[in-house]
C-alpha positions in Angstrom: 19.8 -10.6 -20.3 22.1 -9.3 -17.5 21.3 -10.1 -13.6 20.4 -6.4 -12.9 17.6 -6.5 -15.8 16.2 -9.8 -14.4 16.0 -8.1 -10.9 14.4 -4.5 -12.0 11.6 -7.1 -14.3 10.9 -8.9 -11.1 10.8 -6.3 -9.5 8.5 -4.2 -12.0 6.1 -7.3 -11.9 5.9 -7.8 -8.5 5.2 -3.7 -8.0 2.1 -4.0 -10.7 0.5 -7.2 -9.7 0.3 -6.6 -6.2 -1.5 -3.5 -6.9 -4.0 -5.0 -9.2 -4.3 -7.8 -6.7 -4.8 -5.3 -4.1 -7.3 -3.6 -5.8 -9.2 -6.5 -7.2 -9.3 -8.4 -3.5 -11.0 -5.0 -2.6 -13.6 -4.9 -5.1 -14.6 -8.6 -4.5 -15.0 -8.9 -0.9 -17.2 -5.1 -1.2 -19.5 -6.8 -3.7 -20.3 -9.7 -1.2 -21.7 -7.3 1.2 -25.9 -7.6 1.5 -26.6 -6.9 5.0 -25.6 -3.8 5.2 -24.1 -2.7 2.3 -20.4 -1.6 1.9 -19.3 2.0 0.9 -16.2 3.1 -0.8 -16.7 6.5 0.5 -17.9 6.0 4.7 -16.7 2.1 5.2 -13.2 1.4 6.4 -11.1 -0.8 4.2 -10.4 -2.7 7.4 -13.8 -3.8 7.5 -13.9 -5.8 4.3 -11.2 -8.2 6.3 -13.4 -8.5 9.3 -14.1 -12.2 9.8 -17.4 -11.6 12.2 -20.9 -10.3 11.2 -23.2 -7.8 13.4 -22.5 -4.5 15.2 -19.3 -3.9 16.6 -19.2 -2.2 20.3 -17.6 0.8 18.5 -21.3 0.9 16.7 -19.9 0.3 13.2 -22.5 -2.8 11.5 -20.0 -5.2 9.3 -20.4 -8.0 7.4 -18.0 -9.2 5.3 -18.4 -12.7 3.6 -15.1 -13.1 1.9 -13.2 -11.1 3.8 -10.9 -14.4 3.8 -10.8 -13.0 0.3 -9.4 -9.1 1.4 -7.3 -10.2 3.9 -5.1 -12.6 1.5 -5.0 -9.4 -0.6 -3.6 -7.3 2.4 -0.7 -10.1 2.6 0.0 -10.7 -1.5 0.3 -7.1 -1.5 2.8 -6.9 1.2 4.6 -9.5 0.3 4.9 -8.4 -3.2 5.7 -5.4 -2.1 8.9 -6.0 -0.1 10.4 -8.0 -3.1 9.9 -5.5 -5.4 11.7 -3.1 -3.2 14.1 -5.7 -2.5 14.5 -6.3 -6.5 14.9 -2.4 -7.5 17.4 -1.3 -4.7 20.1 -1.3 -6.8 17.8 1.5 -8.7 17.7 3.9 -6.0 20.9 4.4 -4.5 22.6 6.4 -1.6 20.5 6.9 1.6 17.6 7.9 0.1 17.7 3.8 -1.2 18.2 2.9 1.7 15.2 4.3 3.3 13.7 2.7 0.2 14.1 -0.8 1.4 13.6 0.0 4.7 10.1 2.0 4.2 9.2 -1.1 2.1 9.8 -3.6 4.3 7.7 -1.6 7.0 4.7 -1.4 4.3 5.1 -4.9 4.0 4.9 -6.1 7.5 2.1 -3.7 7.9 0.1 -5.6 5.5 0.3 -9.0 7.0 -0.7 -7.3 10.3 -3.5 -5.7 9.1 -4.7 -9.3 7.0 -3.7 -11.3 10.5 -4.9 -9.0 13.0 -8.5 -7.7 12.2 -10.3 -4.6 13.0 -12.6 -5.9 16.0 -12.9 -3.6 18.7 -11.6 -6.7 21.1 -8.8 -7.3 19.0 -5.2 -7.8 20.2 -3.6 -4.6 21.8 -0.3 -2.8 21.9 -0.2 -0.7 25.0 -3.4 2.3 23.7 -2.9 0.9 20.3 -4.3 -2.0 18.7 -2.3 -4.3 16.5 -4.3 -3.7 13.5 -4.3 0.2 13.9 -0.1 -0.5 14.6 0.4 -2.0 11.2 -1.9 0.4 10.0 0.6 2.9 10.3 3.0 0.9 9.3 1.5 0.3 5.9 0.1 3.4 5.1 2.9 5.8 6.4 5.6 3.2 5.4 4.3 2.8 1.8 4.1 6.9 1.4 7.5 7.7 3.0 8.5 4.4 0.2 7.6 6.6 -2.5 9.3 10.0 -1.5 12.4 7.6 -1.2 12.0 6.7 -4.6 11.4 10.3 -5.7 14.4 11.8 -3.7 17.0 9.0 -4.8 16.5 9.9 -8.8 15.5 13.4 -8.4 18.5 14.7 -10.1 18.5 11.8 -13.0 16.9 13.3 -16.2 15.8 10.5 -17.5 14.2 9.9 -14.3 12.6 13.8 -13.8 8.4 12.7 -14.4 9.0 9.4 -12.5 10.5 11.4 -9.4 8.1 14.3 -9.3 4.8 12.0 -9.5 6.3 9.7 -6.7 6.7 12.7 -4.5 3.3 14.3 -5.7 1.4 11.0 -4.8 3.6 10.4 -1.4 2.5 14.1 -0.6 -1.0 13.8 -1.2 -1.4 10.1 0.8 0.5 11.5 3.7 -2.1 15.1 3.5 -4.8 12.1 3.8 -3.7 10.4 6.7 -3.5 13.9 8.6 -7.0 14.2 6.6 -8.1 11.1 7.8 -7.5 12.0 11.7 -9.3 15.2 11.4 -12.5 13.9 10.1 -13.1 16.7 7.3 -13.8 14.3 4.6 -15.7 10.7 5.1 -13.3 8.3 6.5 -13.9 6.2 3.8 -12.7 8.8 1.2 -9.4 10.2 3.7 -8.2 6.8 3.9 -8.5 5.6 0.2 -6.5 9.0 -0.6 -4.0 7.7 1.9 -3.7 4.0 0.8 -4.6 4.7 -3.6 -1.4 6.7 -3.7 0.5 3.9 -3.0 -1.4 1.7 -4.9 -1.2 3.5 -8.1 2.3 4.0 -7.8 3.4 0.9 -7.7 1.5 0.0 -10.4 2.5 3.2 -12.5 6.1 2.1 -11.2 5.8 -1.5 -12.3 4.6 -0.3 -16.1 7.1 2.1 -16.2 9.5 -0.1 -14.9 8.5 -3.0 -17.0 8.6 -0.5 -20.7 12.0 1.0 -20.0 14.0 -1.7 -18.3 16.9 -1.4 -20.8 17.4 2.5 -21.2 16.8 2.9 -17.2 20.1 0.8 -16.7 22.5 3.1 -18.0 21.5 6.0 -16.2 21.3 4.2 -12.7 
């Protein structure tokens, strides 16, 4: 197995593992809630990572006993996402490939910031935005732009046709849900998950896709 194929295998594994770890951390942390119960439709994802219990100054009633699990999931996913983008950079060429790595870096940094700076109302601030919110913007916007960059890079490659189109569909869905989240049209939990799960599904799909087709894809790279 050549170095390029080893990098593809490692990148695919990192993408797939990062997505699975994130989903498991979210589920495990949500099951630990008793008073109140955690609801995927109305609670923010970041509520699972808040370290304190009680009613926040903004009215949210939170208590996440396994907040360490969720915050660990944020960090692991972010780091693995960045490693995957670095490993797979040779597959995504040209200017779009540079954007792929740049936006992957932003997503990874955002995931770490989300975990370190929780969403408590009294959290550290950057001007009018909390550090946690800034991290969320990097993670969500950066992540979905990574999808668009990957799809753009391989748009005209016949063997990548389904992959490139799916990457764009998921990236557009993710960014549309960001806009929906700001309007309040849908419950916050649903809109936020629409903007995050587009990334999660894509990275798991990408990991499986690259691992299954690792020998043939490098011939078209």
